C-alpha positions, 0 to 999 in steps of 0.5 A: 114931197112926201112920199108914202109907201104901204106893205103887209097885205095879202090873203089870210082866212076869217079870223085871221091877222095881218099888219100894214106899214107905211113908210113914210119919207120925204118932206116930213112936217112937224106936226101931222096924223097919218090915217088909214083908209081903205076901199072895197069893190063897188063902194067908197073910201072910208076911214079906218083909223087914224094918229097924231104923229106927237100926241100919239092920240088915236082915232078908229072907225067903229067897224075896227074899233076892237079888232084894229090897233093903229101905232108909229115908230117915230124913229122909223117913220112908220105908221102900223095898222095890226090888223086882228079878227078879220073878217071877209068885210075887210077885204078892200085896198088899204091906203096909208095918207098924211094929213100936215097939221097947223100947230093949233091941232097938234093933238088931232086925228083926222078921221075926214079923208078930205084933209089928207094931202098925201097918199100911198099907192094902196096895198090889197087885204083880201079876208076868205071866209 
């Protein structure tokens, strides 16, 4: 079993920044991708960003590409989402997820939520105008 715990959410004014963290523990696969997804009230869950743990390859949603940065600390088994220039439209619950990957997909960082087997409990991000 894999356990994911998010932290770092909160209330921030438009234009501000937040950094989310996701600590990973348990039986961590040798190859996997970590992803951030978000869900706003009344809306579908949407992909935000992902990173392949081995290659470091990243993938971003167009809506956050210039403003958000995903990164990982291998020693701490932690993935981060640095969010800058936040907008009220970024308000949502943010979820961290883990997608175990076969060695043949060693460099991939998927965006399909259905691929991700493990999820954190979510952290609320609220951006005021």
